[in-house]
N, C-alpha and C positions, 0 to 999 in steps of 0.2 A: 203711372200708367203701366199696365202689363203689356209687354210686347207679344207678338205672335209667337216668337221663339219661346218666351216664358210660358205661354199657354200650352204650347206643345210639350214642354217639359213637365208641366203640372199634370197634363192629361196622361202622359206616359208614366209619371210617378204614380198617379192614382191607379192606373192599370196594373202596374207592378205590385203595388200595395194590395190591390184587390186579389191578385193571385196568391199573395202571401196569406191574406186573411181567409180566402176561400180554403186554402190548405188547412189552416187552423180549425176551420169550421167543418172539416171533413168532406168538403165538396171536391168532386173530380169531374173531368170531362166537360161536357156542355154546360153543366150547372156552374162549375168554377169559371168557365169562360164568360158566361152571362153575368155573373157577379162582378168579375173584374171589369168587364165592359161597362156595366152600369156605374161603377165607381168612377171610371175614366170619363164617362159622359157627364157625370154630376158636376165636373169642374165648370161646366158652362151654364149650370142652373143655380142662380144665387141662393135659392131657398134650399138646395140640396148639396151645396158645395163643401159642407163641413164633413169631410170624410172621416175625420177622427171620431166624431160623435156617432156617425153611422156604424163604424166598425165597433166602437165601444158598446153600442146598443145591441148589435148583432151578437157579439161575444157574450154579453151578459145574458141574453135570451137563450143562447145555446149552451150556457155553462162553461164557456171556454175561459180558462184561467190565464189571462194575460194582463199585466199591470198597464196603467196608462203610460208609464215610462217605456215599457217594452213596445207598445204600439207607436209611440212617438219616435223611438229609436228606429223602428222599421220604416216609418215615414221618412226619416232623415236618410237612411240607407238607400231607400228607393229613389229619393230625390237625387242623391249623388249618382246612383246608377243611371237614372234618366239623363242627368247632365252629361254623363260619359257617353251615352248612346246618341244623344242629339248633338249635331254640330253647334259650336258656339263661337260667337265673335269675341275676340280678345277684349277683356275689360268690361264685358257686360255685367249686369247686376247679378246674374246667377253665378258667374265666375267667382265673385267675392263671396256669395252665399255658400257655395260649395266648399270653399276653403274654411269658412267659419263652422259649417256643419261637420266637416271632417275633423277639425280640431276638437269640437265638442264630443264627437264619438270616441276619440282617442283618450280623452281624460280618464284618469284612473278612478 
């Protein structure tokens, strides 16, 4: 079961990821904010919660050259950043997940 803290981090991650993707898509200002907010809110909609597929589709439609690996790396980095921005309880599931993600990002 996903805790309220985890949902908060996922929502924050999606918002951060949305800002990253919006920049790649050439969006600025209110348009970029709306895109990021839509991705953040999608965390609560089961049929729209696959942010990777949404970003992949948007990048493909706009001709943005980013590999799946680059998108997933950005997702991981945003999750770590979200974890650092949100207070966490020692030993919660995201604590462990953040450590695993950090190790995976550091691999050569």
